[in-house]
C-alpha positions as a Markdown table, in Angstrom:
| # | Residue | x | y | z |
|---|---|---|---|---|
| 1 | Met | 0.0 | 0.0 | 0.0 |
| 2 | Lys | 2.8 | 2.4 | 0.9 |
| 3 | Lys | 4.5 | 1.6 | -2.4 |
| 4 | Met | 1.3 | 2.4 | -4.3 |
| 5 | Lys | 0.9 | 5.7 | -2.5 |
| 6 | Leu | 4.6 | 6.6 | -3.3 |
| 7 | Leu | 4.0 | 5.7 | -6.9 |
| 8 | Ile | 0.9 | 7.9 | -7.1 |
| 9 | Ala | 2.7 | 10.8 | -5.4 |
| 10 | Thr | 5.7 | 10.4 | -7.8 |
| 11 | Met | 3.4 | 10.5 | -10.8 |
| 12 | Leu | 1.6 | 13.6 | -9.6 |
| 13 | Phe | 4.8 | 15.4 | -8.9 |
| 14 | Ala | 6.3 | 14.5 | -12.2 |
| 15 | Gly | 3.1 | 15.6 | -14.0 |
| 16 | Ser | 3.2 | 19.0 | -12.2 |
| 17 | Cys | 6.7 | 19.7 | -13.3 |
| 18 | Ala | 6.8 | 18.5 | -17.0 |
| 19 | Leu | 4.6 | 17.2 | -19.6 |
| 20 | His | 5.9 | 15.8 | -22.9 |
| 21 | Ala | 5.0 | 18.0 | -25.9 |
| 22 | Gln | 4.2 | 16.6 | -29.3 |
| 23 | Asn | 7.8 | 17.2 | -30.4 |
| 24 | Glu | 10.1 | 14.9 | -28.4 |
| 25 | Asn | 12.6 | 17.7 | -28.5 |
| 26 | Asp | 10.2 | 20.0 | -26.5 |
| 27 | Val | 9.0 | 19.9 | -23.0 |
| 28 | Ile | 6.0 | 21.7 | -21.6 |
| 29 | Val | 6.4 | 23.2 | -18.2 |
| 30 | Lys | 4.1 | 25.2 | -15.9 |
| 31 | Asp | 5.3 | 28.6 | -14.8 |
| 32 | Gln | 4.6 | 30.1 | -11.4 |
| 33 | Arg | 1.2 | 31.3 | -12.6 |
| 34 | Gly | 0.3 | 27.8 | -13.6 |
| 35 | Gln | 0.4 | 28.6 | -17.4 |
| 36 | Glu | 1.9 | 26.0 | -19.7 |
| 37 | Glu | 5.0 | 27.0 | -21.6 |
| 38 | Val | 7.0 | 25.0 | -24.3 |
| 39 | Ile | 10.8 | 25.0 | -24.1 |
| 40 | Ala | 13.0 | 23.3 | -26.7 |
| 41 | Leu | 15.7 | 21.0 | -25.6 |
| 42 | Pro | 19.2 | 21.5 | -27.1 |
| 43 | Glu | 19.8 | 19.0 | -30.0 |
| 44 | Gly | 22.7 | 17.4 | -28.1 |
| 45 | Met | 20.2 | 16.2 | -25.4 |
| 46 | Thr | 18.2 | 14.3 | -28.0 |
| 47 | Leu | 20.8 | 12.3 | -29.9 |
| 48 | Asn | 20.1 | 8.6 | -30.3 |
| 49 | Val | 22.3 | 6.6 | -28.0 |
| 50 | Asp | 22.6 | 3.8 | -30.6 |
| 51 | Ser | 24.2 | 6.3 | -33.1 |
| 52 | Leu | 26.6 | 7.4 | -30.3 |
| 53 | Met | 27.6 | 3.9 | -29.7 |
| 54 | Asn | 28.7 | 3.5 | -33.3 |
| 55 | Glu | 31.6 | 5.8 | -32.8 |
| 56 | Tyr | 34.9 | 3.9 | -32.7 |
| 57 | Asn | 35.9 | 4.9 | -29.2 |
| 58 | Ala | 32.5 | 3.9 | -27.9 |
| 59 | Lys | 32.5 | 0.5 | -29.7 |
| 60 | Thr | 36.1 | -0.3 | -28.7 |
| 61 | Tyr | 36.5 | 1.1 | -25.2 |
| 62 | Leu | 33.1 | 1.5 | -23.6 |
| 63 | Leu | 31.3 | -1.5 | -22.1 |
| 64 | Pro | 28.1 | -1.9 | -20.0 |
| 65 | Asp | 28.9 | -2.3 | -16.3 |
| 66 | Thr | 27.8 | -5.8 | -15.7 |
| 67 | Asp | 28.5 | -5.5 | -11.9 |
| 68 | Cys | 26.1 | -2.6 | -11.5 |
| 69 | Asn | 23.1 | -3.7 | -9.4 |
| 70 | Tyr | 21.0 | -0.6 | -9.7 |
| 71 | Lys | 17.4 | -1.1 | -10.5 |
| 72 | Asp | 16.4 | 0.6 | -13.8 |
| 73 | Ile | 14.0 | 3.0 | -12.0 |
| 74 | Asn | 14.3 | 6.7 | -11.7 |
| 75 | Pro | 13.3 | 7.8 | -8.2 |
| 76 | Met | 11.8 | 11.2 | -7.7 |
| 77 | Phe | 12.5 | 13.5 | -4.8 |
| 78 | Pro | 11.0 | 16.6 | -3.2 |
| 79 | Lys | 12.2 | 19.8 | -4.8 |
| 80 | Glu | 14.1 | 20.7 | -1.6 |
| 81 | Val | 16.4 | 17.8 | -2.3 |
| 82 | Tyr | 17.2 | 19.0 | -5.8 |
| 83 | Ile | 17.7 | 22.5 | -4.5 |
| 84 | Asp | 20.1 | 21.3 | -1.9 |
| 85 | Arg | 22.1 | 19.1 | -4.3 |
| 86 | Leu | 22.5 | 21.9 | -6.8 |
| 87 | Arg | 23.6 | 24.2 | -4.0 |
| 88 | Arg | 26.3 | 21.8 | -2.9 |
| 89 | Leu | 28.0 | 21.5 | -6.3 |
| 90 | Pro | 31.5 | 23.1 | -6.2 |
| 91 | Asn | 30.6 | 25.7 | -8.7 |
| 92 | Ile | 31.1 | 29.5 | -9.0 |
| 93 | Met | 28.2 | 29.7 | -11.5 |
| 94 | Glu | 24.6 | 30.1 | -10.3 |
| 95 | Met | 22.7 | 26.8 | -10.3 |
| 96 | Val | 19.1 | 27.7 | -9.6 |
| 97 | Tyr | 16.1 | 25.4 | -9.3 |
| 98 | Asn | 12.8 | 26.0 | -11.0 |
| 99 | Asn | 10.3 | 24.0 | -13.0 |
| 100 | Glu | 12.3 | 24.4 | -16.2 |
| 101 | Val | 15.4 | 22.9 | -14.6 |
| 102 | Gln | 13.3 | 20.1 | -13.1 |
| 103 | Ala | 11.9 | 19.2 | -16.5 |
| 104 | Cys | 15.4 | 18.9 | -17.9 |
| 105 | Ile | 16.6 | 16.8 | -15.0 |
| 106 | Asp | 13.5 | 14.5 | -15.4 |
| 107 | Arg | 14.4 | 14.1 | -19.1 |
| 108 | Tyr | 18.0 | 13.1 | -18.4 |
| 109 | Ala | 17.1 | 10.8 | -15.5 |
| 110 | Gly | 14.2 | 9.3 | -17.4 |
| 111 | Arg | 14.0 | 9.0 | -21.2 |
| 112 | Phe | 17.7 | 9.8 | -21.7 |
| 113 | Arg | 19.2 | 7.8 | -18.9 |
| 114 | Arg | 21.1 | 5.5 | -21.5 |
| 115 | Asn | 22.6 | 8.7 | -23.0 |
| 116 | Val | 23.8 | 9.7 | -19.5 |
| 117 | Ser | 25.3 | 6.2 | -19.0 |
| 118 | Phe | 27.2 | 6.6 | -22.3 |
| 119 | Met | 28.3 | 10.2 | -21.6 |
| 120 | Leu | 29.6 | 9.2 | -18.1 |
| 121 | Gly | 31.9 | 6.7 | -19.8 |
| 122 | Ala | 32.8 | 8.9 | -22.7 |
| 123 | Ala | 33.7 | 11.7 | -20.3 |
| 124 | Asn | 36.9 | 9.8 | -19.5 |
| 125 | Phe | 38.0 | 10.5 | -23.1 |
| 126 | Tyr | 37.2 | 14.2 | -23.2 |
| 127 | Met | 36.8 | 15.8 | -19.7 |
| 128 | Pro | 40.6 | 16.1 | -19.1 |
| 129 | Ile | 40.9 | 18.0 | -22.4 |
| 130 | Phe | 38.0 | 20.3 | -21.6 |
| 131 | Glu | 39.3 | 21.1 | -18.1 |
| 132 | Gln | 42.8 | 21.9 | -19.3 |
| 133 | Ala | 41.5 | 24.3 | -21.9 |
| 134 | Leu | 39.1 | 26.0 | -19.6 |
| 135 | Glu | 41.7 | 26.3 | -16.9 |
| 136 | Glu | 44.1 | 28.0 | -19.3 |
| 137 | Tyr | 41.6 | 30.7 | -20.0 |
| 138 | Gly | 40.4 | 31.1 | -16.5 |
| 139 | Val | 36.9 | 29.9 | -17.3 |
| 140 | Pro | 34.8 | 28.0 | -14.6 |
| 141 | Leu | 35.3 | 24.3 | -14.9 |
| 142 | Glu | 31.6 | 23.6 | -14.6 |
| 143 | Leu | 31.5 | 24.7 | -18.3 |
| 144 | Arg | 33.0 | 21.3 | -19.2 |
| 145 | Tyr | 29.4 | 20.1 | -19.3 |
| 146 | Leu | 28.5 | 22.4 | -22.2 |
| 147 | Pro | 29.4 | 19.7 | -24.7 |
| 148 | Val | 27.1 | 17.3 | -22.8 |
| 149 | Ile | 24.1 | 19.4 | -24.0 |
| 150 | Glu | 25.7 | 20.5 | -27.3 |
| 151 | Ser | 26.8 | 17.2 | -28.7 |
| 152 | Ser | 26.3 | 14.3 | -26.2 |
| 153 | Leu | 30.1 | 14.1 | -26.3 |
| 154 | Asn | 30.1 | 13.0 | -30.0 |
| 155 | Pro | 33.1 | 14.7 | -31.7 |
| 156 | Arg | 31.5 | 14.3 | -35.2 |
| 157 | Ala | 28.1 | 15.7 | -34.3 |
| 158 | Val | 26.6 | 18.0 | -36.9 |
| 159 | Ser | 23.4 | 19.9 | -36.0 |
| 160 | Arg | 20.6 | 20.7 | -38.4 |
| 161 | Val | 22.0 | 24.2 | -39.0 |
| 162 | Gly | 25.6 | 22.9 | -39.5 |
| 163 | Ala | 27.1 | 23.4 | -36.1 |
| 164 | Thr | 29.9 | 20.8 | -35.8 |
| 165 | Gly | 32.0 | 18.9 | -33.3 |
| 166 | Leu | 31.9 | 18.5 | -29.5 |
| 167 | Trp | 31.4 | 22.2 | -28.9 |
| 168 | Gln | 29.1 | 22.7 | -31.9 |
| 169 | Phe | 30.9 | 25.6 | -33.5 |
| 170 | Met | 29.2 | 27.3 | -36.5 |
| 171 | Leu | 31.5 | 27.9 | -39.4 |
| 172 | Thr | 32.0 | 31.6 | -39.0 |
| 173 | Thr | 32.6 | 31.5 | -35.3 |
| 174 | Gly | 35.0 | 28.6 | -35.6 |
| 175 | Lys | 37.1 | 30.4 | -38.2 |
| 176 | Gln | 37.0 | 33.5 | -36.1 |
| 177 | Tyr | 38.6 | 31.6 | -33.2 |
| 178 | Gly | 41.4 | 30.0 | -35.4 |
| 179 | Leu | 39.8 | 26.7 | -36.4 |
| 180 | Glu | 40.7 | 25.8 | -40.0 |
| 181 | Val | 37.8 | 24.6 | -42.2 |
| 182 | Asn | 38.2 | 23.7 | -45.8 |
| 183 | Thr | 37.4 | 20.9 | -48.2 |
| 184 | Leu | 40.0 | 18.5 | -46.5 |
| 185 | Val | 40.1 | 19.8 | -42.9 |
| 186 | Asp | 37.5 | 20.7 | -40.3 |
| 187 | Glu | 39.2 | 21.5 | -37.0 |
| 188 | Arg | 35.8 | 21.9 | -35.3 |
| 189 | Cys | 36.0 | 18.1 | -35.0 |
| 190 | Asp | 39.4 | 18.2 | -33.3 |
| 191 | Pro | 38.7 | 17.8 | -29.6 |
| 192 | Ile | 41.8 | 19.6 | -28.5 |
| 193 | Lys | 41.8 | 22.6 | -30.8 |
| 194 | Ala | 38.0 | 23.1 | -30.6 |
| 195 | Ser | 38.2 | 23.0 | -26.7 |
| 196 | Tyr | 40.8 | 25.8 | -26.7 |
| 197 | Ala | 38.8 | 27.8 | -29.2 |
| 198 | Ala | 35.6 | 27.3 | -27.1 |
| 199 | Ala | 37.4 | 28.4 | -23.9 |
| 200 | His | 38.7 | 31.5 | -25.7 |
| 201 | Tyr | 35.2 | 32.3 | -27.0 |
| 202 | Leu | 33.6 | 31.8 | -23.6 |
| 203 | Lys | 36.1 | 34.1 | -22.0 |
| 204 | Asp | 35.5 | 36.8 | -24.6 |
| 205 | Leu | 31.7 | 36.5 | -24.0 |
| 206 | Tyr | 32.3 | 37.0 | -20.3 |
| 207 | Arg | 34.2 | 40.2 | -20.9 |
| 208 | Ile | 31.0 | 41.5 | -22.7 |
| 209 | Tyr | 28.3 | 40.3 | -20.1 |
| 210 | Gly | 30.1 | 39.7 | -16.8 |
| 211 | Asp | 27.5 | 37.0 | -16.1 |
| 212 | Trp | 28.0 | 33.3 | -16.9 |
| 213 | Asn | 24.3 | 32.5 | -17.5 |
| 214 | Leu | 24.2 | 35.2 | -20.2 |
| 215 | Val | 27.5 | 33.9 | -21.6 |
| 216 | Ile | 26.1 | 30.4 | -22.2 |
| 217 | Ala | 22.9 | 31.8 | -23.5 |
| 218 | Ala | 24.9 | 33.9 | -26.0 |
| 219 | Tyr | 26.9 | 30.8 | -26.8 |
| 220 | Asn | 23.7 | 29.1 | -27.9 |
| 221 | Cys | 21.8 | 31.9 | -29.8 |
| 222 | Gly | 24.5 | 34.5 | -30.5 |
| 223 | Pro | 25.1 | 38.0 | -29.0 |
| 224 | Asp | 22.6 | 39.7 | -31.3 |
| 225 | Asn | 19.7 | 37.7 | -29.9 |
| 226 | Ile | 20.8 | 38.4 | -26.3 |
| 227 | Ala | 21.1 | 42.2 | -27.1 |
| 228 | Lys | 17.5 | 42.1 | -28.5 |
| 229 | Ala | 16.2 | 40.3 | -25.4 |
| 230 | Ile | 17.9 | 42.7 | -23.1 |
| 231 | His | 16.4 | 45.7 | -25.0 |
| 232 | Arg | 12.9 | 44.2 | -24.9 |
| 233 | Ala | 13.3 | 43.5 | -21.2 |
| 234 | Gly | 13.9 | 47.2 | -20.6 |
| 235 | Gly | 17.7 | 46.9 | -20.1 |
| 236 | Glu | 17.6 | 44.0 | -17.7 |
| 237 | Thr | 20.7 | 41.8 | -17.7 |
| 238 | Asp | 19.5 | 39.0 | -15.5 |
| 239 | Tyr | 19.1 | 35.8 | -17.6 |
| 240 | Trp | 15.8 | 34.9 | -15.9 |
| 241 | Lys | 14.4 | 38.3 | -16.5 |
| 242 | Ile | 15.1 | 38.4 | -20.2 |
| 243 | Tyr | 14.1 | 34.7 | -20.4 |
| 244 | Pro | 10.6 | 35.4 | -22.0 |
| 245 | Tyr | 12.2 | 37.3 | -24.8 |
| 246 | Leu | 14.7 | 34.6 | -25.8 |
| 247 | Pro | 14.4 | 32.1 | -28.7 |
| 248 | Lys | 12.6 | 28.9 | -27.6 |
| 249 | Glu | 15.7 | 26.7 | -27.6 |
| 250 | Thr | 17.7 | 29.3 | -25.6 |
| 251 | Arg | 15.0 | 29.3 | -23.0 |
| 252 | Gly | 15.7 | 25.6 | -22.6 |
| 253 | Tyr | 19.5 | 26.0 | -22.8 |
| 254 | Val | 20.4 | 27.3 | -19.4 |
| 255 | Pro | 18.0 | 24.9 | -17.6 |
| 256 | Ala | 19.5 | 22.0 | -19.7 |
| 257 | Phe | 23.0 | 23.1 | -18.7 |
| 258 | Ile | 22.1 | 23.2 | -15.0 |
| 259 | Ala | 20.4 | 19.7 | -15.4 |
| 260 | Ala | 23.6 | 18.4 | -17.1 |
| 261 | Asn | 25.7 | 19.6 | -14.1 |
| 262 | Tyr | 23.2 | 17.9 | -11.8 |
| 263 | Ile | 22.9 | 14.5 | -13.6 |
| 264 | Met | 26.7 | 14.2 | -14.2 |
| 265 | Asn | 27.2 | 14.5 | -10.5 |
| 266 | Tyr | 24.2 | 12.8 | -9.0 |
| 267 | Tyr | 23.7 | 9.9 | -11.4 |
| 268 | Cys | 24.0 | 7.3 | -8.7 |
| 269 | Glu | 21.0 | 8.8 | -6.9 |
| 270 | His | 19.0 | 8.1 | -10.0 |
| 271 | Asn | 20.2 | 4.5 | -10.5 |
| 272 | Ile | 22.2 | 5.3 | -13.6 |
| 273 | Cys | 25.3 | 3.1 | -14.1 |
| 274 | Pro | 28.2 | 4.7 | -16.0 |
| 275 | Met | 29.6 | 2.6 | -18.9 |
| 276 | Val | 32.9 | 1.1 | -18.0 |
| 277 | Thr | 35.9 | 2.7 | -19.9 |
| 278 | Arg | 38.8 | 0.6 | -21.0 |
| 279 | Leu | 42.1 | 2.4 | -21.3 |
| 280 | Pro | 42.6 | 3.6 | -24.9 |
| 281 | Val | 45.8 | 2.9 | -26.8 |
| 282 | Lys | 48.6 | 5.4 | -26.1 |
| 283 | Thr | 49.1 | 7.8 | -28.9 |
| 284 | Asp | 51.6 | 10.4 | -30.1 |
| 285 | Thr | 51.8 | 12.9 | -33.0 |
| 286 | Ile | 54.1 | 13.4 | -36.0 |
| 287 | Met | 54.3 | 16.2 | -38.6 |
| 288 | Val | 53.8 | 15.3 | -42.2 |
| 289 | Asn | 55.0 | 17.5 | -45.1 |
| 290 | Lys | 53.2 | 15.8 | -48.0 |
| 291 | Asn | 49.7 | 14.8 | -48.6 |
| 292 | Val | 49.1 | 11.3 | -47.3 |
| 293 | His | 45.9 | 9.2 | -47.4 |
| 294 | Phe | 44.8 | 7.2 | -44.4 |
| 295 | Glu | 44.7 | 4.0 | -46.6 |
| 296 | Gln | 48.4 | 4.5 | -47.3 |
| 297 | Ile | 49.2 | 4.7 | -43.6 |
| 298 | Ala | 46.9 | 1.7 | -42.8 |
| 299 | Ala | 48.5 | -0.5 | -45.4 |
| 300 | Val | 52.2 | 0.2 | -44.7 |
| 301 | Cys | 52.0 | 0.8 | -40.9 |
| 302 | Gly | 49.4 | -1.8 | -40.1 |
| 303 | Val | 47.0 | 0.7 | -38.4 |
| 304 | Asp | 43.2 | 0.1 | -38.5 |
| 305 | Leu | 41.4 | 2.7 | -40.7 |
| 306 | Asp | 38.8 | 3.3 | -37.9 |
| 307 | Ile | 41.6 | 4.1 | -35.4 |
| 308 | Leu | 43.1 | 6.6 | -37.9 |
| 309 | Arg | 39.7 | 8.3 | -38.4 |
| 310 | Thr | 39.1 | 8.4 | -34.6 |
| 311 | Leu | 42.5 | 9.8 | -33.7 |
| 312 | Asn | 42.3 | 12.4 | -36.5 |
| 313 | Pro | 38.7 | 13.5 | -36.8 |
| 314 | Gln | 39.6 | 16.8 | -38.3 |
| 315 | Tyr | 40.5 | 15.3 | -41.6 |
| 316 | Arg | 37.2 | 15.2 | -43.6 |
| 317 | Arg | 38.2 | 13.0 | -46.5 |
| 318 | Asn | 40.9 | 10.7 | -45.0 |
| 319 | Ile | 43.7 | 12.9 | -46.4 |
| 320 | Val | 46.2 | 14.7 | -44.3 |
| 321 | Asn | 47.0 | 17.8 | -46.3 |
| 322 | Gly | 50.8 | 18.1 | -45.7 |
| 323 | Asn | 51.2 | 19.8 | -49.1 |
| 324 | Thr | 49.4 | 22.9 | -47.8 |
| 325 | Lys | 51.5 | 23.2 | -44.6 |
| 326 | Pro | 53.1 | 20.8 | -42.1 |
| 327 | Ser | 50.1 | 19.0 | -40.6 |
| 328 | Val | 49.7 | 16.9 | -37.5 |
| 329 | Leu | 49.0 | 13.2 | -37.7 |
| 330 | Arg | 48.1 | 11.3 | -34.5 |
| 331 | Leu | 49.0 | 7.6 | -34.4 |
| 332 | Pro | 49.1 | 4.8 | -31.9 |
| 333 | Gln | 52.5 | 5.1 | -30.1 |
| 334 | Glu | 53.9 | 1.9 | -31.5 |
| 335 | Ala | 53.1 | 3.0 | -35.1 |
| 336 | Ile | 55.1 | 6.3 | -34.9 |
| 337 | Asn | 58.5 | 4.6 | -35.5 |
| 338 | Val | 57.0 | 2.4 | -38.2 |
| 339 | Phe | 55.8 | 5.5 | -40.0 |
| 340 | Ile | 59.2 | 7.2 | -39.7 |
| 341 | Asp | 61.2 | 4.1 | -40.8 |
| 342 | Asn | 58.9 | 3.6 | -43.9 |
| 343 | Glu | 57.9 | 7.2 | -44.7 |
| 344 | Asp | 58.8 | 6.9 | -48.4 |
| 345 | Ser | 56.9 | 3.7 | -48.7 |
| 346 | Val | 53.9 | 5.3 | -47.1 |
| 347 | Tyr | 53.9 | 8.2 | -49.5 |
| 348 | Asn | 54.4 | 6.0 | -52.6 |
| 349 | Tyr | 51.8 | 3.3 | -51.8 |
| 350 | Gln | 49.2 | 3.5 | -54.5 |
| 351 | Ala | 49.7 | 7.3 | -54.7 |
| 352 | Asp | 48.5 | 7.4 | -58.3 |
| 353 | Val | 45.2 | 5.8 | -57.1 |
| 354 | Leu | 44.6 | 7.4 | -53.7 |
| 355 | Leu | 46.0 | 10.8 | -54.5 |
| 356 | Asn | 45.3 | 11.2 | -58.2 |
| 357 | Asn | 44.9 | 14.9 | -58.7 |
| 358 | Arg | 47.1 | 15.9 | -61.6 |
| 359 | Thr | 49.6 | 18.7 | -61.2 |
| 360 | Glu | 50.3 | 19.4 | -64.9 |
| 361 | Val | 48.3 | 18.7 | -68.0 |
| 362 | Ala | 49.5 | 19.0 | -71.7 |
| 363 | Ile | 47.0 | 20.2 | -74.3 |
| 364 | Pro | 47.3 | 18.3 | -77.7 |
| 365 | Glu | 49.1 | 20.5 | -80.3 |
| 366 | Asp | 47.4 | 18.9 | -83.3 |
| 367 | Ile | 43.8 | 20.2 | -82.8 |
| 368 | Pro | 41.6 | 19.0 | -85.7 |
| 369 | Gln | 39.8 | 21.7 | -87.6 |
| 370 | Val | 36.1 | 21.3 | -87.4 |
| 371 | Gln | 34.3 | 21.8 | -90.7 |
| 372 | Arg | 31.3 | 24.1 | -90.1 |
| 373 | Pro | 28.1 | 22.9 | -91.9 |
| 374 | Thr | 26.8 | 25.2 | -94.7 |
| 375 | Arg | 23.2 | 26.2 | -94.4 |
| 376 | Thr | 20.7 | 25.3 | -97.1 |
| 377 | Ser | 19.0 | 28.2 | -98.6 |
| 378 | Val | 15.3 | 28.2 | -97.5 |
| 379 | Arg | 13.1 | 30.7 | -99.2 |
| 380 | Ser | 10.5 | 32.6 | -97.2 |
| 381 | Lys | 7.1 | 33.8 | -98.3 |
| 382 | Ser | 8.6 | 37.2 | -99.1 |
| 383 | Gly | 11.0 | 35.5 | -101.6 |
| 384 | Arg | 14.1 | 36.0 | -99.4 |
| 385 | Gly | 15.8 | 33.0 | -97.9 |
| 386 | His | 18.3 | 32.4 | -95.2 |
| 387 | His | 21.1 | 32.6 | -97.7 |
| 388 | Gly | 20.3 | 36.3 | -98.3 |
| 389 | Arg | 20.3 | 37.0 | -94.6 |
| 390 | Asp | 23.6 | 35.2 | -94.2 |
| 391 | Ala | 25.2 | 37.2 | -97.0 |
| 392 | Arg | 24.1 | 40.4 | -95.3 |
| 393 | Lys | 25.6 | 39.2 | -91.9 |
| 394 | Gly | 28.8 | 38.4 | -93.7 |
| 395 | Arg | 29.1 | 41.8 | -95.2 |
| 396 | Lys | 28.4 | 43.4 | -91.8 |
| 397 | Gly | 31.0 | 41.1 | -90.1 |
| 398 | Arg | 33.6 | 42.2 | -92.7 |
| 399 | Arg | 32.8 | 45.9 | -92.1 |
| 400 | Asp | 33.1 | 45.3 | -88.3 |
| 401 | Arg | 36.4 | 43.5 | -88.6 |
| 402 | Gly | 37.8 | 46.6 | -90.5 |
| 403 | Ser | 36.6 | 49.1 | -88.0 |
| 404 | Lys | 38.9 | 51.0 | -85.6 |
| 405 | Ser | 38.1 | 52.8 | -82.4 |
| 406 | Val | 40.0 | 55.0 | -79.9 |
| 407 | Thr | 39.5 | 56.0 | -76.3 |
| 408 | Val | 39.0 | 59.7 | -75.6 |
| 409 | Lys | 41.7 | 61.2 | -73.4 |
| 410 | Ser | 41.1 | 64.0 | -71.0 |
| 411 | Gly | 41.1 | 67.4 | -72.8 |
| 412 | Gln | 40.9 | 66.0 | -76.3 |
| 413 | Thr | 38.5 | 67.5 | -78.8 |
| 414 | Leu | 36.7 | 66.0 | -81.8 |
| 415 | Ser | 38.8 | 68.0 | -84.3 |
| 416 | Glu | 42.1 | 66.7 | -82.6 |
| 417 | Ile | 40.9 | 63.1 | -82.8 |
| 418 | Ala | 39.8 | 63.6 | -86.4 |
| 419 | Arg | 43.2 | 65.0 | -87.4 |
| 420 | Arg | 45.1 | 62.2 | -85.7 |
| 421 | Asn | 43.1 | 59.6 | -87.4 |
| 422 | His | 42.9 | 61.2 | -90.9 |
| 423 | Thr | 39.2 | 61.7 | -90.9 |
| 424 | Thr | 36.7 | 64.6 | -90.4 |
| 425 | Val | 34.6 | 65.8 | -87.5 |
| 426 | Asp | 31.4 | 65.2 | -89.5 |
| 427 | Lys | 32.4 | 61.6 | -90.2 |
| 428 | Leu | 33.2 | 61.1 | -86.5 |
| 429 | Lys | 29.8 | 62.5 | -85.5 |
| 430 | Arg | 28.0 | 60.3 | -88.1 |
| 431 | Leu | 29.9 | 57.1 | -87.0 |
| 432 | Asn | 29.2 | 57.6 | -83.3 |
| 433 | Gly | 25.8 | 59.3 | -83.4 |
| 434 | Ile | 27.1 | 62.5 | -81.8 |
| 435 | Lys | 24.9 | 65.6 | -82.2 |
| 436 | Gly | 26.9 | 68.3 | -80.3 |
| 437 | Ser | 30.6 | 68.9 | -80.0 |
| 438 | Asn | 31.1 | 67.7 | -76.3 |
| 439 | Ile | 32.8 | 64.4 | -75.7 |
| 440 | Arg | 33.8 | 62.9 | -72.3 |
| 441 | Ala | 37.1 | 61.3 | -71.4 |
| 442 | Gly | 37.1 | 57.6 | -71.4 |
| 443 | Lys | 34.4 | 57.2 | -74.1 |
| 444 | Lys | 35.3 | 54.9 | -77.1 |
| 445 | Leu | 34.8 | 56.5 | -80.5 |
| 446 | Lys | 34.7 | 54.7 | -83.8 |
| 447 | Val | 37.1 | 56.4 | -86.2 |
| 448 | Lys | 36.8 | 54.1 | -89.2 |
């Protein structure tokens, strides 16, 4: 009986905090006045966990924890418990509680709990990189959870609007912060370079706003939308006061970020088991000064293609563009010396097939003359055929080929131009349709 009462209470509490909207990327929450409001979840919160598990790192180094004895049930707690847990996080950023935050916590702890299990395991690959970059720019370390809501820790994630990588950089912003993007390379997918670019960008946004909630809101929707929201809110610079004037997804962004901080720290309390991470292979980098295809490296050095793609996600077409500039290639540590000892063999392996863009092309000297077909004279009703028209065109073409023109220089007169070209002013006027005597510099005049 007690269990039944607890279940009913849990369902009532969950229903008062969040209802699922028709779009699974949206949640409906009730504000303080009891009115329903739709907020959009960030795309990174809604990625399918099966697609995440297809990434090489996940397939190779992440395993379910078979020793975990948690029941697959998400317990609910009074709001005071959530408030207290958020308050106890070792953060400098404000982690408030409200219905919007609760709705996002419920989504992570409920429908997306498998995603959380995956991200807790994948965090072992990426969190040290995030923390080092954020630390270097003096940015609060709790921002390491931004990629959780941006990309679900998938380095190759691409949003519906083209934002790419763990930190979901748009093309323009990525280039602005030093990330190279061209046909062969997209450094937005490079976990290290993208993390430092993101830390730099976040620090610059803080110099503008001086408030971390506004910083991450601007990271999501851009400074222009934040400026408009502040203006519509009468100059208010508190995120929760400009909240009604923000785009729908940004209204869900800060609550989702707070929920990510919560769930990545209190997953045990919600019976979520992290995936077990096996230690990845040790790696090192080498600089290459020629274009080299992953298949050349794989064949000569004995490195799996999937490993090469995973270690070098910035190379979009499996080609390291060493011809453009010295470029970094990351390899398993044991393959570094193999590459160095067999470098010429690597570059030469099927180069004509894998790297087949030509550098020089000769055009044949003996170009055959194409005989133009002659037109058959076809008479029209007026008695004139195509042949007559062609003859007139031919005469006109011959006249045009014999014509000569000059460009009027500053200060020149018609009489001076006529004298220089052995003609008369009247002929110049007639040839060029000139009625008066004024001519402007730069105009071309027919003189023959």
